[in-house]
GUMAR-18923 format. One record per atom (N, C-alpha, C): residue in three letters; x, y, z. Coordinates in steps of 0.1 Angstrom, whole numbers, plus 5000, padded with zeros to 4 digits. Layout:
! GUMAR-18923
ALAXYZ
...
This chain:
! GUMAR-18923
MET494351794840
MET493051774848
MET492751894856
ALA491351944854
ALA491052064861
ALA490352014875
THR490552114886
THR490052084898
THR489452214904
ARG488452194913
ARG487952304921
ARG488952374930
ASN489352484931
ASN490252544941
ASN489652584954
GLU490252524963
GLU489952544979
GLU491152574984
SER490952654995
SER492052675005
SER491652625020
GLY492552535024
GLY492452475037
GLY492652575047
LYS492152545060
LYS492252615071
LYS493752595077
ASN494552705079
ASN495852705085
ASN495752655098
GLU496852555102
GLU496952525116
GLU498252585121
ARG498252625132
ARG499252685139
ARG500652585141
ALA501852645136
ALA502852565138
ALA503652605151
THR503952485160
THR504652555173
THR505752465177
SER506252355171
SER507152275175
SER508452245167
GLU508952335161
GLU510152305153
GLU511152235159
SER511552255173
SER512452215180
SER512352065183
THR510952025185
THR510651885185
THR510851805173
ALA510351865162
ALA510751795149
ALA512351785147
ASN513151885149
ASN514451855148
ASN515151755156
ALA514551745168
ALA515051655177
ALA514851515174
ILE513651485169
ILE513351355162
ILE514051315151
GLY514251415143
GLY514951365130
GLY514351435118
GLY514951555114
GLY514351615103
GLY514551555088
GLY515151445088
GLY515251385075
GLY514151295070
PHE513151275080
PHE511951195076
PHE511151285066
ASP510651195056
ASP510151275044
ASP509151205038
PRO507951155045
PRO506951085040
PRO506151165029
LEU505851105017
LEU504951165007
LEU505751325003
GLY506951335005
GLY507451455003
GLY507051555014
ILE506751515027
ILE506351595037
ILE507451595048
SER507951715051
SER508951705062
SER508351665076
LEU509151615085
LEU508651565099
LEU507951685106
LYS508751805102
LYS508251925110
LYS506851945106
GLY506451935094
GLY505151965091
GLY504151865099
LEU504351745102
LEU503451675108
LEU503751695124
ALA504951715128
ALA505151755142
ALA504351885146
ASP504451965137
ASP503752095141
ASP502152075142
ALA501652005133
ALA500151965133
ALA499651895142
ALA500651795149
ALA500251695158
ALA500251765172
VAL501451825175
VAL501851895189
VAL500852015192
SER500452085181
SER499552185184
SER498252145188
SER497852025185
SER496651975191
SER496451895202
VAL497751885211
VAL497751815224
VAL496851895234
ASP496151825242
ASP495351875251
ASP496451885266
ILE496651985271
ILE497651995281
ILE497051935293
GLU495651955297
GLU494951885309
GLU495051725309
SER494851695297
SER495051535293
SER496451485297
MET497351565290
MET498651525293
MET499051525307
ALA498651625315
ALA498951645330
ALA498451515337
ARG497151495333
ARG496651375341
ARG497251235338
GLU497451215325
GLU498151095324
GLU499551085328
SER500151205330
SER501651215336
SER501451165350
VAL500451215359
VAL500351165372
VAL500051025373
ARG499050975366
ARG498850845365
ARG500150755361
LEU500850795352
LEU502050715347
LEU502950715359
TYR503350835365
TYR504250815375
TYR503850745386
GLY502650715390
GLY502150625399
GLY502250485395
GLU502050455382
GLU502150315380
GLU503850285377
TRP504750375374
TRP506050355376
TRP506550315389
LEU506150365399
LEU506450335414
LEU505850215417
SER504650165411
SER504250035412
SER505349915406
ILE505649955396
ILE506549875388
ILE507849865396
ILE508349955399
ILE509649985407
ILE509449875419
TRP508449885427
TRP508149805437
TRP507749655435
GLY507649635422
GLY507149485418
GLY505849455421
ASP505049565422
ASP503449545426
ASP502649565412
SER503149575401
SER502349625391
SER501749485385
PRO500349485382
PRO499749355376
PRO499849365364
ARG500649475356
ARG500549465342
ARG501349325335
GLU500749265326
GLU501149155318
GLU501749195305
LEU502749135301
LEU503349165290
LEU502449085276
PRO502149165267
PRO501349095257
PRO502048995250
ALA501348855249
ALA502048755243
ALA502148775227
THR501348865221
THR501348865208
THR502548975204
ASP502949035214
ASP504149145211
ASP505449065209
ALA506049055196
ALA507248965193
ALA508449025200
ARG508449155202
ARG509649225209
ARG509849155221
PHE508749115228
PHE509149065242
PHE508848925244
ALA509348835232
ALA508948685231
ALA510248625241
ASP511148675241
ASP512348615248
ASP512048585262
GLY512148455269
GLY511748435283
GLY512348525293
ALA513348605291
ALA513948685302
ALA513048785304
TRP512148825294
TRP511348955298
TRP510148935310
ARG509948795311
ARG509148745321
ARG509848685335
GLU510948625330
GLU511748555342
GLU512648655350
ASN513348755342
ASN514348855348
ASN513648965354
PRO513549005367
PRO512849105373
PRO513249235369
VAL514549255362
VAL515049385357
VAL514249395344
TYR514649295335
TYR513849335324
TYR512349325323
LYS511849255334
LYS510449245332
LYS510049385337
ARG510549455346
ARG510249605350
ARG510449705338
LEU511549655332
LEU511849765320
LEU510649755310
ALA510449635306
ALA509149635297
ALA507949685303
GLN507549655314
GLN506349715320
GLN506349855320
GLY507449925323
GLY507550075324
GLY507350115311
TYR507850065300
TYR508050105285
TYR506450115281
LEU505949995285
LEU504449975278
LEU503550075285
ALA503850085300
ALA502950185307
ALA503050325300
PHE504350375297
PHE504650495288
PHE503850505276
CYS503950405269
CYS503150385255
CYS501550395259
ASP501150325267
ASP499750365271
ASP499450485273
ALA500150555282
ALA499950675284
ALA499950775273
VAL500750775264
VAL500850845253
VAL499550815243
ASP499350705242
ASP498150655234
ASP496850735241
SER496750745253
SER495550805260
SER495650945257
VAL496551025257
VAL496551155254
VAL496251175241
VAL496651085231
VAL496351115218
VAL494851085215
ASP494350985221
ASP493050935220
ASP491951055225
HIS492451135232
HIS491751245241
HIS491151335229
ASN491951355218
ASN491551455210
ASN490451405201
PRO489251495202
PRO487951465195
PRO487851485179
ASP488951545174
ASP489151555161
ASP489951435156
TRP489351375148
TRP489851225143
TRP491051245135
ARG491251345126
ARG492351375118
ARG493651415124
LYS493451515136
LYS494351535143
LYS494751425153
ARG493851345157
ARG494151245163
ARG495051135156
GLU494751115144
GLU495551035135
GLU497051085131
ARG496851225131
ARG498451295128
ARG499351265141
ALA498651295152
ALA499551255164
ALA499751125167
ARG498951015164
ARG498950875165
ARG500150845156
PHE500250905144
PHE501250855135
PHE502550905142
LEU502751035145
LEU503951075152
LEU504451005163
THR503550995174
THR503750935185
THR504050785184
GLY503650715174
GLY503850595169
GLY505450575166
ILE505750675159
ILE507450685156
ILE508050685169
LEU507850785178
LEU508450815189
LEU508550695198
THR507250645202
THR507250525212
THR508150395207
SER507750375192
SER508650235188
SER510050265189
ALA510550385185
ALA512150415187
ALA512450395201
MET511650425210
MET512150415224
MET512150285231
ALA511550195222
ALA511450045228
ALA512949995233
PRO513049945245
PRO514249885250
PRO514949805241
THR514249725233
THR514649605224
THR515449655214
ASN515449795212
ASN516349845200
ASN517749865205
THR518049855217
THR519349845222
THR519949715225
LEU521249715224
LEU521849565226
LEU521749535240
LEU521849635250
LEU521549585266
LEU520149565269
GLY519349635261
GLY517949605264
GLY517149495255
ASN518149425248
ASN517449315241
ASN518249175245
PRO517649105253
PRO518148975258
PRO518548885247
ALA517648865239
ALA517848775228
ALA519148805219
ALA519548935218
ALA520548975211
ALA521748955217
LEU521748975230
LEU522848955240
LEU523248795242
LYS522148715242
LYS522348575242
LYS523048525228
ARG522748585216
ARG523148545203
ARG524548585203
ALA524848705208
ALA526348765209
ALA527248675218
PHE526748635228
PHE527648555237
PHE527748415230
GLU526848345224
GLU526848225219
GLU527648215207
SER527748325200
SER528548325186
SER529948385191
GLY530348405203
GLY531548465207
GLY531748615200
GLY530848685200
GLY530948815196
GLY530748825180
ARG530548735171
ARG530548735157
ARG529348785153
SER528348765160
SER526948835155
SER527048995157
LEU527949045165
LEU527949175164
LEU528749245155
LEU529849145151
LEU530649195138
LEU529849195126
ARG529049085125
ARG528249075113
ARG527249185113
GLY526649225125
GLY525649325124
GLY526249465120
ALA527449495126
ALA528249615121
ALA528449625108
ALA528849505102
ALA529149505086
ALA527749525080
ASN526649475084
ASN525349505078
ASN525049655080
LEU525449725090
LEU525049865093
LEU525949935081
VAL527149905081
VAL528149975072
VAL527649975059
ASP527249855054
ASP526749815042
ASP525649905037
ASP524549915046
ASP523450005046
ASP523750165045
ILE524750195052
ILE525250335051
ILE525850355038
GLY526650265034
GLY527450275022
GLY526350295009
LYS525350225010
LYS524250235000
LYS523450355001
GLY523650445011
GLY522850565013
GLY521450525018
ALA521150395023
ALA519750365029
ALA519350435039
ALA518150495040
ALA517550545051
ALA516850465061
LEU516550325056
LEU516050235065
LEU517050125066
PRO516850025077
PRO517449905076
PRO517149815064
SER517749745057
SER517549665046
SER516449565050
GLN515249555043
GLN514149455047
GLN514449335039
VAL515249315028
VAL515249185022
VAL516749175016
LYS516949055011
LYS518149015006
LYS517749024991
ARG518149144985
ARG517549164970
ARG518249084960
SER519449044963
SER520248964952
SER519748844952
ASP518748784961
ASP518248674957
ASP516948654947
PHE516548774942
PHE515548764933
PHE516048834921
LYS515648774909
LYS515948824895
LYS514548854888
LEU514548954882
LEU513248984873
LEU513248884861
GLY512348824858
GLY512348744848
GLY512748594849
VAL513248564863
VAL513948434865
VAL513048394876
ASN512848444890
ASN512148364901
ASN511048494905
VAL511048604899
VAL509948704900
VAL509548754888
ALA508248804885
ALA508148854872
ALA508448754859
ALA508148614862
ALA508748534855
ALA507648434846
THR506348504848
THR505348414838
THR505648474824
PRO505548374815
PRO506048414801
PRO505048484796
GLY505648584786
GLY504748664778
GLY505348764770
ALA504948874765
ALA505548964758
ALA505049104757
VAL505949204756
VAL505449354754
VAL504949354741
VAL503649404739
VAL502849414727
VAL502649554724
PHE502849634733
PHE502649794730
PHE503549864740
ARG504049974735
ARG504850064743
ARG504650194739
ASN504650294748
ASN504750424744
ASN505750484756
GLU505650624758
GLU506750684765
GLU506250654780
MET505150634782
MET504850594796
MET504550464800
LEU504250374792
LEU503750244795
LEU504350124785
GLU504550004790
GLU504549894784
GLU503449804787
LEU502649754776
LEU501549674778
LEU502249524778
VAL502049424788
VAL502549294787
VAL501249204785
GLN501349114775
GLN500349034773
GLN501048894777
PHE500348814787
PHE501048694792
PHE500548574782
GLN501348484781
GLN501348364773
GLN500048264780
PRO499148254771
PRO497948154778
PRO498748024779
THR498147944790
THR498647814794
THR497547714792
THR496447734786
THR495247654784
THR495047634770
ALA494247544763
ALA494047524751
ALA493147614744
ALA492347684753
ALA491447804749
ALA491247904760
VAL490948024755
VAL490948124765
VAL489648184763
ARG489048254772
ARG487648324772
ARG487848444762
GLU486648474757
GLU486548574745
GLU486848704750
ILE486548744762
ILE486648894767
ILE488048894776
PRO489148944775
PRO490348944781
PRO490249034793
THR491149054801
THR491149134813
THR492449204813
LEU492149334816
LEU493549424815
LEU493749464829
VAL494749424836
VAL495249454849
VAL495849584849
VAL495349704856
VAL495849824857
VAL496749844870
ALA498049834869
ALA498949814882
ALA499049964888
PRO499050004900
PRO499150134903
PRO500550204900
PRO500550324897
PRO501750384894
PRO502850394905
ILE502250364916
ILE502950374929
ILE503250234931
GLY504550184925
GLY504750044927
GLY504849974913
LYS505549864912
LYS505849784900
LYS504549674897
TYR504349634885
TYR503249534885
TYR503549414890
TYR504949374893
TYR505049224895
TYR504749174910
PHE503949264918
PHE503549214930
PHE502349124926
MET501749124914
MET500849024908
MET501348914901
ASP502648904900
ASP503348804893
ASP504748774902
LEU504648724913
LEU505848694922
LEU506248554918
ALA506848504927
ALA507448364926
ALA506448254920
PRO506748174911
PRO505748064907
PRO505248004916
GLY503847974917
GLY503047934929
GLY502648044937
ARG503148164936
ARG502548274941
ARG502048384933
SER502048364921
SER501748454909
SER500048454908
PHE499548564908
PHE498148594905
PHE497948564890
ALA498948634881
ALA498948614867
ALA499048484865
GLU499748374869
GLU499948244867
GLU498648174870
HIS498048204881
HIS496948154885
HIS495648174876
ALA495448304873
ALA494448344864
ALA494648284850
LEU495948254845
LEU495948194832
LEU495548064831
ARG495847984843
ARG495447844844
ARG493947824843
SER493047944845
SER491647934845
SER491047964831
GLY492247994823
GLY491748044809
GLY491248184808
ILE491748274814
ILE491548404812
ILE492648464806
GLY492148544793
GLY493348624787
GLY493648744794
LEU494948764796
LEU495548854807
LEU496648954800
PHE496349084802
PHE497149194800
PHE497449274812
VAL498649334814
VAL498849414824
VAL499749524821
THR499449654828
THR500349774826
THR501449764834
SER502549804826
SER504049824833
SER504449964831
TRP504050054840
TRP504350204840
TRP505950224840
ARG506250324834
ARG507550364834
ARG507950434847
ASN509150414851
ASN509550474863
ASN510050644860
PRO509150714863
PRO509450854858
PRO510650914863
ARG511251014857
ARG512451074861
ARG512151244860
GLN512951314864
GLN512551454863
GLN512051514852
GLU512651484839
GLU512051514827
GLU510651494824
HIS510151394834
HIS508751334831
HIS507751404841
GLY508151524848
GLY507551564859
GLY506151624856
ALA505851654843
ALA504651714837
ALA503551624835
TRP503751494837
TRP502751364836
TRP501651384846
GLY500551384842
GLY499251404850
GLY498251314848
LEU497051314853
LEU496051234852
LEU495651224838
ASP495451324832
ASP495051324817
ASP496151244809
ASP497451234811
ASP498251164805
ASP498051014807
TYR497950984822
TYR497750844824
TYR496750774819
VAL495450854820
VAL494150794815
VAL494450774799
GLN494850874793
GLN494950854778
GLN495950734775
THR496950714782
THR497750614780
THR496950484781
LEU496050484791
LEU495250354794
LEU494050344781
LEU493650464776
LEU492750444766
LEU493550354752
HIS494950414752
HIS495650324742
HIS495950194743
ALA496050154758
ALA495950034761
ALA494849944759
VAL493650004761
VAL492449934757
VAL492349914743
ASP492750014737
ASP492649994719
ASP493449864717
ALA494849854722
ALA495649754719
ALA495149614724
VAL494649614734
VAL493949484740
VAL492749424732
CYS491949514727
CYS490849484720
CYS491249434705
GLU492249524700
GLU492749464687
GLU493549334688
ILE494249314697
ILE495049194697
ILE494249084698
SER493149084708
SER492248984713
SER491148964703
GLY490749074696
GLY489649064686
GLY488349054693
SER488449114705
SER487049134713
SER486849284713
SER485449324714
SER484849434714
SER484749484727
LYS485049394737
LYS485049434751
LYS486149394759
VAL486249464770
VAL487549414779
VAL487149444793
ASN487649354803
ASN487349364818
ASN488549424822
VAL488449504833
VAL489449554839
VAL489649544854
LEU490649524858
LEU491249484872
LEU492149594877
GLY491849684886
GLY492449794890
GLY493049794905
PHE494149794908
PHE494849794922
PHE495149924929
CYS494649954941
CYS495250084947
CYS494950194939
ALA496150274937
ALA496050394928
ALA495650354913
GLY496050224911
GLY495650184897
GLY494150184896
GLY493450154906
GLY491950144905
GLY491450274905
ILE492050394910
ILE491750514907
ILE491750554893
LEU492850504887
LEU493050554872
LEU492050464865
SER491650344869
SER490750274862
SER489350334861
THR489050394874
THR487750464878
THR487650584866
LEU488750644866
LEU488750774857
LEU488650724843
LEU489350604839
LEU489150564826
LEU487650524823
MET486950464833
MET485550424830
MET484550534829
ASN485050634837
ASN484150774837
ASN484250814822
HIS485350824817
HIS485650874802
HIS484950804792
LEU485050654794
LEU484350574784
LEU482750594784
ALA482250604798
ALA480850614799
ALA480350754795
ALA481250864795
ALA480950994793
ALA480751014777
THR481750944770
THR481950954757
THR480950834748
GLY480250774755
GLY479450664748
GLY480250554744
ASP481750514748
ASP482350424745
ASP481850304753
SER481550194747
SER480750074754
SER481849954755
ARG483149984752
ARG484049874753
ARG484149804768
LEU483949884779
LEU484249824791
LEU483049714793
ASN483549594798
ASN482349504801
ASN482149524816
VAL483149464824
VAL482849474841
VAL484349514845
ALA484349564857
ALA485449584864
ALA485549554878
SER486949524882
SER486949474895
SER488049564901
PHE488149574914
PHE489149664922
PHE489749604933
GLY490849624937
GLY491649564948
GLY492249674958
VAL491749684970
VAL492349774981
VAL492349914976
MET491249964970
MET491250094964
MET490150194974
LEU490750314975
LEU489750414983
LEU489350514972
LEU488250554971
LEU487650654963
LEU487150784970
ASP486650734984
ASP486250854993
ASP487250865004
PHE487850985005
PHE488951005015
PHE488451075028
GLY487051075028
GLY486651145041
GLY486251055050
LEU486450925049
LEU486050835061
LEU487250815071
LYS487150775082
LYS488150765093
LYS489050655088
ALA490350705089
ALA491550605083
ALA492950685088
PRO493950585090
PRO495150655095
PRO495650755083
ILE495450725071
ILE496050815061
ILE495250955062
GLY494150965069
GLY493451095070
GLY494251195078
GLY495251145086
GLY496151225094
GLY496751315086
PHE497151295073
PHE497851375064
PHE496851475058
GLN495751485060
GLN494851585054
GLN494751715061
SER495951775061
SER496151905068
SER496652005057
GLN496052115055
GLN496752215044
GLN498352235047
PRO498852265059
PRO500352295057
PRO501152175056
VAL500652065060
VAL501251935057
VAL501351905042
LEU500251905036
LEU500251885021
LEU500851995014
ALA500852115017
ALA501452215010
ALA502952215009
LEU503452135020
LEU504852105022
LEU505251995011
ALA504151895009
ALA504351785000
ALA504351824987
ARG503651924983
ARG503651984970
ARG504952044966
LYS505352124976
LYS506352184973
LYS507752104970
GLN507752014979
GLN509051914977
GLN508951844963
SER507751784957
SER507951734945
SER507951824935
ALA507351954935
ALA507452064925
ALA508952084924
LYS509752104935
LYS511152134935
LYS511952024927
LYS511551904931
LYS512451784926
LYS511951754910
GLY510751774907
GLY510251724894
GLY509351574897
ILE509751534907
ILE509151394911
ILE509051374927
LEU508151274929
LEU508351244943
LEU509151114943
PRO510151134951
PRO511250994948
PRO510350864956
ALA510750754951
ALA510150634956
ALA510650624970
SER511750664975
SER512250644988
SER511250714997
SER510650824993
SER509850905002
SER508550845004
LEU507950754994
LEU506950674996
LEU507150545004
ALA508350495003
ALA508750375010
ALA508750425026
GLN509250535028
GLN509550565042
GLN508050585049
VAL507050645041
VAL505950675050
VAL505050545051
PHE505150455040
PHE504550335045
PHE505350255056
ALA506550265055
ALA507250185068
ALA507050255080
TRP506950375082
TRP506850455094
TRP505350435098
MET504350405090
MET502950375095
MET502950245105
ARG503950145102
ARG504150045109
ARG505450015111
PRO506050115122
PRO507650115126
PRO507949985133
ASN507249935141
ASN507649815148
ASN507849695137
ASP507049675129
ASP507149555119
ASP508149605108
LEU508049725102
LEU508749755089
LEU510049845092
VAL510349875104
VAL511749945108
VAL512549885118
TRP512049875130
TRP512749835142
TRP513149675142
ASN512049615135
ASN512149475136
ASN513549425127
TYR513749515116
TYR514949485108
TYR516249545113
TRP516049645122
TRP517049715128
TRP517749585139
VAL516749535145
VAL517149425155
VAL517549305146
ASN516949265136
ASN517449145131
ASN518849155123
ASN518849295118
ASN520349295109
ASN521349335116
TYR521249435127
TYR522249505133
TYR522449455148
LEU521449415155
LEU521649365167
LEU522049225168
GLU521349145160
GLU521448995161
GLU522348955150
GLY522949055140
GLY523649015129
GLY523248915118
LYS521948915118
LYS521348815107
LYS521048905094
ASP521248795084
ASP521148875070
ASP519448905068
PRO519148995060
PRO517649035060
PRO517048895054
PRO515848895056
PRO514948775050
PRO514848775034
SER514848665030
SER514548625015
SER513348605012
PHE512448725008
PHE511148705005
PHE510648784993
ASP509848714984
ASP509548804971
ASP508848914972
ILE507848914983
ILE507149044984
ILE507849164991
LEU508849125000
LEU509649225003
LEU510749304991
ALA511049194986
ALA511849234972
ALA510949334962
TRP509949294962
TRP509149404954
TRP509049514960
SER508749534974
SER508449654981
SER509449754982
VAL510649704980
VAL511949784980
VAL512349824965
ASP511549784955
ASP511749804942
ASP510849914937
GLY511050044944
GLY510050114942
GLY510050214930
THR508950294928
THR508850374916
THR508550524921
ASN509150614914
ASN508850764916
ASN507450784911
LEU506950904915
LEU505550974909
LEU506051124905
PRO505551144891
PRO505851274887
PRO505051384895
ARG505751494893
ARG505151604904
ARG503651634900
ALA503551634887
ALA502151674884
ALA500851584890
LEU501251434887
LEU500351334891
LEU500351354907
HIS501351364913
HIS501551364928
HIS500551484933
ALA500651604925
ALA499951724930
ALA498451684928
GLN498251634917
GLN496851594917
GLN496251504925
PHE496951394928
PHE496451294939
PHE496151374952
LEU497251454954
LEU497051534967
LEU495851624968
GLU495451684956
GLU494451774957
GLU493051684958
ILE493051564952
ILE491851474954
ILE491651444969
PHE492951414974
PHE492951354987
PHE492551464997
GLN493051584997
GLN492751675005
GLN491351715006
HIS490851744993
HIS489451804992
HIS488551684988
ASN488851574988
ASN487751444985
ASN487051484973
LEU487651504962
LEU487151564950
LEU486351434941
LEU486751314946
LEU486051224936
LEU484551194939
ILE484151234952
ILE482951194955
ILE481951304951
GLU482451424947
GLU481551524942
GLU481551534926
PRO480251514922
PRO480151504906
PRO480651654902
GLY481551654891
GLY481851764886
GLY483251834892
ALA483551774904
ALA484751864910
ALA486051854902
ILE486251744893
ILE487451734885
ILE487051694872
THR487851724864
THR487651704851
THR488951634845
VAL488651514838
VAL489651444832
VAL489651414817
LEU490751444808
LEU490451454793
LEU489151504789
GLY488951644795
GLY487651694791
GLY486351664795
GLN486351534806
GLN485051514808
GLN484951514825
PRO483851574829
PRO483651594844
PRO483651454848
VAL484151434861
VAL484051304867
VAL482751294875
ASP481851194873
ASP480651164878
ASP480651014882
LEU480850964894
LEU480950834896
LEU479550734894
LYS478650814895
LYS477150754893
LYS476750724879
ARG477650764870
ARG477450744855
ARG478150614851
ILE478950564860
ILE479650434858
ILE478750324861
GLU478050274851
GLU477150154855
GLU477550004853
ALA478750014851
ALA479249854848
ALA479249794861
GLU478949654861
GLU479149584871
GLU480449574877
THR480449574892
THR481949564896
THR481949474907
LEU483349434910
LEU483749354920
LEU484649414931
VAL484449444942
VAL485449524950
VAL485949444961
VAL487249454962
VAL488049344971
VAL488649434982
ALA488649414995
ALA489249485004
ALA489949405014
ALA490649445024
ALA491549355033
ALA491149405047
MET490849295055
MET490249305069
MET491249395078
THR492649385077
THR493549455086
THR494449565078
ASP493849615067
ASP494449705058
ASP494749845065
HIS495849895067
HIS495950015075
HIS496250115065
LEU496250105053
LEU496450215044
LEU495050245036
THR494350135032
THR492850155026
THR492050085034
PRO491550125046
PRO490750035055
PRO489349985047
TRP489149865051
TRP488249795044
TRP486749865044
ARG486449955054
ARG485050025055
ARG485250135044
GLY486350195042
GLY486550295030
GLY486350215017
CYS486950095015
CYS487050035002
CYS485549995001
PHE484749965009
PHE483249925008
PHE482450025004
ARG482950165005
ARG482250295001
ARG482050284986
THR483150224979
THR482950214965
THR481850154959
THR481250054965
THR480149984960
THR478850094960
GLN479050184968
GLN477850274971
GLN478150394962
LEU479350434956
LEU479550544949
LEU479250514934
LEU479550404931
LEU479450374915
LEU478050344912
GLY477650364899
GLY476150344896
GLY475750214894
GLY476650104891
GLY476149974886
GLY476049884898
GLU475449734897
GLU475449654906
GLU477049614911
SER477149574923
SER478449554929
SER478249424939
THR479549344939
THR479849244948
THR481149284956
PHE480949274969
PHE481949314980
PHE482749184984
VAL484049174984
VAL484649054991
VAL485749124999
LEU485749075013
LEU486649105023
LEU487348995027
SER488849015023
SER489948905026
SER490548935039
ASN490848825045
ASN491748835057
ASN493048875052
GLY493948955063
GLY495249005059
GLY495249155058
GLY496549195054
GLY496649335053
GLY496849385039
HIS497249505036
HIS497049575023
HIS497649495012
ILE498849445013
ILE499449355003
ILE499349205005
ALA499549165019
ALA499549035022
ALA498148955017
ALA497249055018
ALA495848995016
ALA495748974998
LEU496349054991
LEU496449064976
LEU497348944972
VAL498248914978
VAL499248804975
VAL498848694984
ASN497848624978
ASN497148534988
ASN496648414979
PRO497648334974
PRO497348224967
PRO496548114974
PRO495648044966
PRO494847914972
PRO495847834978
GLY495347744989
GLY496147654995
GLY496347665008
ASN496447815014
ASN496547845027
ASN495347795034
PRO495547715044
PRO494347675052
PRO493647775062
ARG494647875065
ARG494147985073
ARG493548085067
ALA493648095052
ALA492948195046
ALA491548195043
SER490948315045
SER489448315045
SER488748435039
TYR487748455034
TYR487148585030
TYR485548585031
TYR485048685032
TYR483648715031
TYR483248775018
ILE482148745013
ILE481548785000
ILE479948795002
GLY479448904995
GLY478148924995
GLY477749034984
THR476649014978
THR476349104964
THR475349204971
LYS475149294961
LYS474149414965
LYS474449454977
PRO475549514982
PRO475549554998
PRO474749664997
GLY474249695011
GLY473649825015
GLY474649905019
ALA474150045027
ALA475150145030
ALA476050105041
ASP475550005050
ASP476249985062
ASP477249885061
PRO478449905062
PRO479449795060
PRO479449685072
ASP479249725085
ASP479149625094
ASP477749535092
ARG476649585088
ARG475749515085
ARG475849425076
TRP476649465064
TRP476949365054
TRP477649265058
LEU478649285067
LEU479549175073
LEU478749085082
GLN477849125088
GLN477049035095
GLN476248935086
GLN475748985074
GLN475048895065
GLN475748815056
ALA477148865053
ALA477948805042
ALA478248655044
GLU478548585033
GLU478948455035
GLU480448455038
LYS480948365049
LYS482248335050
LYS482848225043
ARG483848225036
ARG484348105029
ARG485748085033
THR486247955033
THR487547935033
THR488347945019
GLY489447975019
GLY490148005006
GLY490448165006
THR490848204994
THR491248334991
THR490348404979
TRP490648534979
TRP489948624970
TRP490048604956
TRP491348514954
TRP491648494940
TRP490648404933
GLU490248304942
GLU489248214938
GLU487848284935
ALA487548374944
ALA486248454942
ALA486148524930
TRP487448594927
TRP487548684915
TRP487548594903
ILE488248474904
ILE488248384891
ILE486748354888
ASP486048294897
ASP484648254894
ASP483948374889
TRP483848494894
TRP483248614889
TRP483548644877
THR484748654873
THR485448714859
THR484948594849
LEU484948464853
LEU484948374842
LEU483348384838
LYS482548414846
LYS481048424842
LYS480748534835
ARG481848634834
ARG481648764827
ARG482548784814
SER483148674810
SER484148684802
SER483848604787
GLY482448564786
GLY482148524774
GLY482548374771
GLY482248324760
GLY482648184755
GLY484148164755
GLU484548054750
GLU485748004748
GLU486348044733
ARG487648064730
ARG488048074717
ARG489548014717
GLY489947964706
GLY491247904704
GLY492247994706
VAL493547944713
VAL494548044714
VAL495548064703
PRO495648194699
PRO496448214687
PRO497848164690
ALA498448124677
ALA499748074676
ALA500748164682
THR500648304683
THR501648394687
THR501148504694
LEU501748584705
LEU501348674711
LEU501348794703
GLY500448894706
GLY500449024700
GLY499849004686
SER499749084676
SER499049104665
SER499949164652
GLU499549164641
GLU500149224629
GLU500249374634
GLN499249424639
GLN499149564642
GLN500049584655
HIS500149494664
HIS500749514675
HIS501649394677
PRO502749384670
PRO503749294671
PRO504449294684
VAL505049154687
VAL505849144699
VAL507149254699
ILE507349334709
ILE508449424710
ILE509549354719
ASP509249294728
ASP510149244737
ASP509549114745
LYS510349044751
LYS509948934761
LYS509549014775
ALA508648944780
ALA508148964794
ALA509448944803
PRO509549034813
PRO508749134819
PRO508849284811
GLY509749284801
GLY510049404795
GLY511049484800
SER511249624796
SER512349704800
SER511949784812
TYR510649864811
TYR510249954821
TYR510249904835
VAL509949774837
VAL510049724850
VAL511249694855
ARG512449714847
ARG513849694852
ARG514349824857
GLU513749934853
GLU514250074856
GLU514050094872
ARG515250144878
ARG515250164891
ARG514950294894
ALA514450344906
ALA514350464911
ALA515450544912
């Protein structure tokens, strides 16, 4: 991939001692905590900090005297135990902590630069969540009650859980009981076969479950950041299973988990491999067309594939759909806090040195973006209350991570830092300049209402960037929870609208709200664009692409 060279504006580094005090081992996206701390602390407004400090001290005095009107939020699970409202000591402790958090947030919000504001919010979120009284035994009445009722056995079990995590070299508390999930048994269990394999990818063809399938098959492009089976979880919660019941011919990419020797793999290699996958899907299905469904970073790869097909006059792409994908990184979003030249330079240096960006680095940044839910919640559950981690399929997938090769990581960072995808010709992939407007295929774009990684208004922007007609679907839920959303949940809902204008909020006012999940919307939309029916072949694969292995294959089993 060729890119335009730009140099970012350097930001002054001022807080090495602060970073070290918080914990220098934190390593999101290959970025040291020092880089984030420097970028955040250097932008703090001293006048605002002084003003909030005076206000905070005044509220603390009010809390001590029992005169504070501050109510504990009913939605904060940390303070669900009745002791936080009934015991005057615990009530004051919670009020004082929440007052401190509000003061910190107010200082952060004072910064007019939204990127600096997001950097500071990320760092202070780590700080304030770590300081919660519920993270300590004496400060957690629920854990104390459990210890008393169990005769101290919960504390022994908690200590054993801590020792077990330390022995495994885990940087975070265990989020799930991984032993409960077996690939090919109760996750990634939809029958199928590997029908194509090269050094980078296995192509899985799922076994049809209907008497006939549609003529035009769908190729699911999974993100290289994460394994494909988030779309094939436990039976009844599997998107692949649901799509097959609708008569859609389904293939999915299963990317290899790269090691140091694969560090040179970049966008050219990934898109070229997708071209090989399209060749295989068309040959096996006998179709001259293919539909594409790309998720997250897999959606970016799908877009680059579509650009190449359009630029070279290759008409095999029929329609495309995307899930929780950003193409424009210039819109306000928490991830924009990382758009700092010194921070990203450290990220490049880390992965260049190792040859890969380890999966653990990705897991940490995603966890620390929501520390109360994804870090301290498990700290309390596993260590203070002595409970086993939960047994949940999506959590088992989330900790079964993948590395990123250094070349692909560096290219993603370049795209992210300079927002290159929205500028025609700013990058070149497989010899073709990327121009999103030349992609005239019809698209369906799916976003999630409470997504903290790819905010829905940013995903909406995709409908404006591509050249063809587009339908937008806004699902309830977050980044992954919205995607793993099988029909049958009475609380699930989504908005849908065609030919959206440029204003996402105006679109939302005019969109149709439906009960159900985006799976149903995707099935209806895709079936109408998949041709007529044809009989199901007796076997998977073809003479040119015979079955190599049973699904889920071997690449998905490789651990980071």
